[in-house]
C-alpha positions in Angstrom: -32.2 14.7 -231.5 -31.3 12.0 -229.0 -31.2 9.3 -231.8 -28.9 11.6 -233.9 -26.5 12.3 -230.9 -26.3 8.5 -230.2 -25.6 7.8 -234.0 -22.9 10.3 -234.0 -21.5 8.8 -230.8 -21.5 5.4 -232.4 -19.7 6.6 -235.6 -17.1 8.3 -233.6 -16.4 5.3 -231.5 -16.3 3.1 -234.8 -13.9 5.5 -236.4 -11.7 5.7 -233.3 -11.5 1.9 -233.4 -10.5 1.8 -237.2 -8.0 4.5 -236.7 -6.5 2.6 -233.8 -6.4 -0.6 -235.7 -4.7 1.1 -238.7 -2.2 2.9 -236.4 -1.2 -0.6 -234.9 -0.5 -1.7 -238.5 1.2 1.4 -239.7 3.4 2.4 -236.7 5.7 -0.5 -237.1 6.4 0.7 -240.6 6.9 4.3 -239.4 9.5 3.1 -236.7 11.2 1.0 -239.3 11.8 3.7 -241.7 12.7 6.4 -239.0 15.6 4.5 -237.9 16.8 3.1 -241.1 20.4 4.0 -241.7 20.4 6.0 -238.5 23.2 5.4 -235.8 21.8 3.9 -232.7 23.1 6.7 -230.4 20.9 9.2 -232.4 17.8 7.1 -232.7 16.1 8.3 -229.4 16.2 11.9 -230.7 14.8 10.8 -234.0 12.0 8.7 -232.5 11.0 11.5 -230.2 8.6 13.5 -232.3 6.7 10.5 -233.4 6.5 9.3 -229.7 4.5 12.3 -228.6 1.3 10.8 -230.0 -1.1 11.9 -232.8 -4.2 10.4 -234.1 -2.7 9.1 -237.4 -5.6 10.6 -239.2 -3.8 11.1 -242.6 -2.5 7.6 -242.9 -5.8 6.3 -241.8 -7.4 8.2 -244.6 -5.0 6.8 -247.2 -5.8 3.2 -245.9 -9.6 3.6 -246.0 -9.4 5.3 -249.5 -7.4 2.3 -250.7 -9.8 -0.2 -249.1 -12.8 1.7 -250.6 -11.5 0.9 -254.1 -10.6 -2.6 -253.4 -6.9 -2.3 -252.3 -5.4 -4.0 -249.4 -3.6 -2.8 -246.4 -0.3 -4.2 -247.6 -0.6 -2.1 -250.9 -0.7 1.2 -248.9 1.0 0.7 -245.5 4.4 2.1 -246.5 3.0 5.2 -248.3 0.8 5.7 -245.4 3.6 5.6 -243.0 5.4 8.2 -245.2 2.4 10.5 -244.8 2.5 10.5 -241.0 6.3 11.1 -241.1 5.7 14.0 -243.5 3.0 15.4 -241.2 5.4 15.2 -238.2 8.2 16.8 -240.1 6.1 19.9 -240.7 5.2 19.9 -237.0 8.9 19.9 -236.1 9.5 22.9 -238.4 6.2 24.7 -237.4 7.2 24.4 -233.6 10.6 26.0 -234.3 9.1 28.7 -236.4 6.5 29.5 -233.7 8.7 28.9 -230.7 6.2 26.4 -229.4 7.5 24.5 -226.3 4.6 22.1 -225.9 2.7 20.0 -228.3 0.2 17.3 -227.2 1.1 18.1 -223.6 4.8 17.2 -224.1 7.9 19.3 -225.0 8.2 19.9 -228.6 11.3 18.4 -230.3 13.4 21.6 -230.3 12.5 22.5 -226.7 13.5 18.9 -225.7 16.7 18.7 -227.7 17.6 22.1 -228.8 17.1 24.0 -232.1 20.2 22.7 -233.9 19.3 19.0 -233.1 15.8 19.5 -234.0 16.9 20.9 -237.4 19.0 17.8 -238.0 16.1 15.5 -237.0 13.8 17.3 -239.5 16.3 16.7 -242.2 16.2 13.0 -241.2 12.4 13.0 -241.4 12.5 14.6 -244.8 14.8 11.8 -246.2 12.7 9.1 -244.5 9.6 10.4 -246.4 11.2 9.3 -249.8 12.5 6.1 -248.3 8.9 5.1 -247.5 7.8 6.0 -251.1 10.6 3.9 -252.6 9.0 0.7 -251.4 5.5 1.4 -252.9 4.2 0.0 -256.1 4.3 3.3 -257.7 7.5 4.7 -256.2 8.1 7.6 -258.7 4.5 8.9 -258.7 4.2 8.7 -254.8 7.7 10.5 -254.5 6.4 13.2 -257.0 3.3 13.6 -254.9 5.2 13.9 -251.7 7.5 16.4 -253.2 4.6 18.5 -254.6 2.8 18.4 -251.4 5.8 19.5 -249.3 6.2 22.5 -251.6 2.6 23.5 -251.0 3.0 23.1 -247.4 5.9 25.4 -247.5 4.0 28.0 -249.3 1.1 27.8 -246.8 3.6 27.9 -243.9 5.2 31.2 -245.4 1.8 32.8 -246.0 0.9 32.0 -242.4 4.1 33.8 -241.3 3.3 36.7 -243.6 -0.2 37.1 -242.0 1.3 37.8 -238.6 0.5 41.2 -237.5 3.9 42.0 -235.9 7.2 40.4 -234.6 10.1 38.9 -236.4 11.7 42.1 -236.8 15.0 40.6 -237.4 13.8 38.9 -240.5 13.8 41.5 -243.3 11.8 39.4 -245.9 8.9 39.0 -243.4 9.0 42.7 -242.3 9.0 43.8 -246.0 6.4 41.4 -247.2 3.8 41.2 -244.3 0.4 41.4 -245.7 -1.0 45.0 -244.7 -4.6 43.4 -244.8 -5.8 39.8 -245.0 -8.8 38.9 -246.9 -10.8 35.7 -246.7 -9.6 34.8 -250.0 -6.0 35.1 -248.7 -7.0 33.0 -245.8 -8.5 30.2 -247.9 -5.4 30.2 -250.1 -3.3 29.7 -247.0 -5.2 26.9 -245.4 -5.7 25.1 -248.6 -1.8 24.8 -249.0 -0.9 24.4 -245.3 -3.6 22.1 -244.2 -5.9 20.8 -247.0 -3.0 19.8 -249.3 -1.8 16.9 -247.1 -5.4 15.6 -246.5 -6.0 15.7 -250.4 -2.7 13.9 -250.9 -3.6 11.2 -248.3 -6.7 10.3 -250.0 -5.2 10.5 -253.4 -2.3 8.2 -252.5 -4.8 5.6 -251.1 -6.6 5.6 -254.5 -3.4 5.3 -256.5 -2.2 2.3 -254.3 -5.6 0.7 -255.1 -5.1 1.1 -258.8 -7.9 3.7 -259.1 -9.1 5.3 -262.3 -8.3 9.2 -262.7 -11.9 9.7 -262.1 -11.9 8.0 -258.9 -8.6 9.7 -257.9 -10.1 13.0 -258.6 -13.1 12.3 -256.4 -10.8 11.4 -253.6 -8.9 14.5 -254.1 -12.0 16.7 -253.8 -13.1 14.8 -250.7 -9.7 15.1 -249.0 -9.3 18.8 -249.9 -12.6 19.7 -248.4 -12.0 17.5 -245.4 -8.7 19.5 -244.9 -10.5 22.7 -245.1 -12.9 21.6 -242.3 -10.1 20.4 -240.2 -8.3 23.8 -240.2 -11.5 25.9 -239.6 -12.5 23.6 -236.7 -8.9 24.2 -235.5 -9.2 27.8 -235.6 -12.5 27.7 -233.7 -11.0 25.5 -230.9 -8.0 27.8 -230.7 -10.4 30.6 -229.5 -13.3 28.6 -227.9 -12.0 25.2 -227.0 -10.9 23.9 -223.6 -7.3 23.3 -223.0 -7.8 19.9 -221.5 -9.6 18.6 -224.5 -7.8 20.6 -227.3 -4.4 19.7 -225.7 -3.1 23.1 -226.9 -3.0 26.4 -225.3 -6.2 28.3 -226.0 -5.7 31.7 -227.7 -2.3 30.7 -229.0 -3.1 32.3 -232.5 -3.7 35.5 -230.5 -0.6 35.1 -228.6 1.4 34.6 -231.7 -0.4 37.5 -233.5 -1.8 35.1 -236.3 -4.6 36.9 -238.1 -4.8 33.8 -240.4 -7.6 32.4 -238.2 -11.2 32.6 -239.6 -12.6 33.4 -236.3 -10.5 36.4 -235.8 -11.0 37.6 -239.5 -14.7 37.4 -239.1 -14.8 39.1 -235.7 -12.7 42.0 -237.1 -15.2 42.2 -239.9 -18.2 42.3 -237.5 -16.9 44.5 -234.6 -17.7 48.1 -234.2 -14.8 50.8 -234.8 -13.8 51.0 -231.3 -13.9 47.1 -230.5 -12.2 46.5 -233.9 -9.3 48.9 -233.1 -8.8 47.4 -229.6 -8.6 43.9 -231.1 -6.3 45.0 -234.0 -4.1 46.7 -231.4 -3.7 43.7 -229.1 -2.7 41.7 -232.3 0.0 44.2 -233.2 1.6 44.2 -229.8 5.3 43.3 -229.4 4.3 41.2 -226.4 0.9 39.6 -225.8 0.2 38.3 -222.2 -2.5 36.3 -220.7 -4.4 39.2 -219.9 -4.3 40.5 -223.4 -5.5 37.0 -224.8 -8.5 37.1 -222.5 -9.4 40.6 -223.5 -9.1 39.6 -227.3 -11.4 36.4 -226.7 -13.9 38.6 -224.9 -14.0 41.0 -227.9 -14.4 38.1 -230.3 -17.2 36.6 -228.2 -19.3 39.7 -228.9 -19.6 38.7 -232.5 -21.2 35.8 -234.4 -17.7 34.8 -235.8 -18.0 31.3 -234.1 -21.3 30.3 -235.7 -20.2 31.9 -239.1 -17.0 29.9 -239.1 -18.9 26.7 -238.4 -21.3 27.5 -241.2 -18.2 27.7 -243.5 -17.1 24.2 -242.2 -20.5 22.9 -242.9 -20.4 24.0 -246.4 -17.2 22.3 -247.0 -18.6 19.2 -245.3 -21.4 19.2 -247.9 -18.9 19.2 -250.7 -16.7 16.5 -249.1 -19.8 14.2 -248.8 -20.9 15.0 -252.3 -17.6 13.9 -253.8 -18.2 10.4 -252.1 -21.3 9.9 -254.1 -19.4 9.1 -257.3 -17.4 6.3 -255.5 -18.4 2.8 -254.7 -21.0 2.7 -252.0 -19.5 0.3 -249.3 -18.7 0.4 -245.7 -15.4 2.3 -246.5 -17.3 4.9 -248.1 -19.5 5.1 -245.0 -16.4 5.4 -243.0 -15.2 8.3 -245.0 -18.7 9.9 -244.8 -18.4 9.6 -241.0 -15.0 11.1 -241.1 -16.5 14.4 -242.2 -18.7 14.5 -239.0 -15.9 13.4 -236.9 -13.6 16.3 -237.9 -16.7 18.8 -238.0 -17.6 17.8 -234.4 -14.1 17.3 -233.0 -12.9 18.7 -229.6 -9.2 18.3 -230.1 
């Protein structure tokens, strides 16, 4: 056991070093594109979202996937920058939709600059995504992938909103189309679009930039998709059971926002007895949810085995991700992607 823990620690450290190395190569491209054709007086607002941090996981996956198949960093650096810009574009929008005032311990773009400026900055990010694609070796294909992925992300975001148990009473479409009941099938559809789609695209773009065969690209798609599913499931677990200092997000935020599209909450509702289930459902449907309500909801969830069952689901997707790698070249980059699975599975933030 001690040897396994040591190996995991070493793999985590190695991946952190690789991600840091790639970030240093990709960030200049991100900064270049973000301010391209932007008036100097507006550049601080445009740069802000990207300055709040982030691990650069998605562009790193693109680079590693490219290197796995014999490509070079220069082949993928600009589309990789576009992936991170796309990701941060969705965060700007997501924070406005959820009225989130903090992300990564800093004010969100809309809370720092106001809603109207954040919307304008978001449009700038959307344009920048395609500027990055235009400099790649396969500009049309990369642009098509970015567009397709954005549309899937939007569909996932809409589902996430419709999974909320109450609120948004001033939005007729949401009130009319809110899901009366959410199944695990619904949940998996939502996270496959909102989260897994971008991980899948990141790996796919890496393969395309390396000149991969269709069979190789398909293997990377499967790997990226399953990795994204792991990421969202572990995110759901950390939202309920994480520590705020490590997770860098408010614990119980999904409860506070009445989001039933969380696998831990869904599993808990399926397992709780009638009284506890009604109590948890009642909290999720309140117009206002305070700290006391969040603590009570988490206390009810902790009565169940929802955490262990959610991890079991994540491990199942981990097995599928690693299986997809077996058909790809067995080199150090393959090993890095393999380690990435454990890195995401055991993450604390």
